[in-house]
N, C-alpha and C positions, 0 to 999 in steps of 0.2 A: 076892222076885225077881220081875220083871216076867215075864208069861206070853206077851204078844204086843204089838206096837208098830206104829205107822203114822205117816207122815208125810204130809201133805197140801200140794199147791202149788195155789195160787190165782191166776189170772191176771185176778182181778177179777169183779164181779158180770155176769152174763151171758155169760160166756165159760167153756170147758172147765176142769175141773180135773184135777188129777193126784195118783193115789196112788202114792207111791213114796219110800222104800222100805216094804214091809209084810213082817211076818214074826211066826211063832209059834215059841215055844222049843220044841226036838225032844221034850223030856220031857213035854210038855203037848199034844201034836198029837193029833189025832183026837176032841177032846171039844168042837169048835165054836169055839175060840177065834179060829182064822182068820178064819171066817166073821163072828165077831161084831167083830172089829177092822176089818174091811173095811166092814161095815155101819155102824158108827160113824164110821168115815173118810167115807163118803159123806154121812152126817149132817151132818158139820162143813162139807163142801163146799156142801152144802144150804143150811146156815145163813149161809155166805158169799155165797150168791147164784149159785153156779156152774151153768150151763147142762147140763152132763153131767159125767160122772166118766171118767176113762181110765186105764188100767194098762199097762205095759209089762213083759212078762217073756217068757223063752225057754219054748217049747212043751215042752221037757224039765224044766221046774220043774212036774212034775204035781202036787205037793202045793200049790203056789202057784195053779196053773191051777184046780183043784178048788175050793179056797176062794173064787176069784172067781166061778166058776160058781155056785156055792151061794149066792152072795151077789147074783146076777142079772145078772152080766155075762155077755156073749156073745162067743166067740172069732171074731176076724176073720182073713183069710188072713194067713198069715206073710209077714213082710218081712225080707228078707237085710239084715244090717248091711253097711255099707260100710267097707273097710279100705283102709290105704294104707301102704307100707312107709317107715320112718323115713329 
C-alpha cells in the first residue's frame, strides 16, 4: 500500500513548478512521510529545471501546511478564491 504520493507539474525549464496534489495516508502520518514526498517532488522539479516550486493549499489544511513548512516552504498571505453563481 502506498504511504504517500505527489504529482508535480512543470511549465518547462526556468519556470516555476507546482506540487499538486500531495498527500500521505492517514494511518502513516506523523512519521515524516509527508515531508519526504514533498522533498522528493521538489527534487523532481529541480531535475526538470524548474526555477522554483509552488504549492496551493488551504490554511485550514494544518497537516499539509506543516509538511510543506518542514520541507522548506514559507507561507504567503492568504488569497480568497473567486466564486460565481451558476
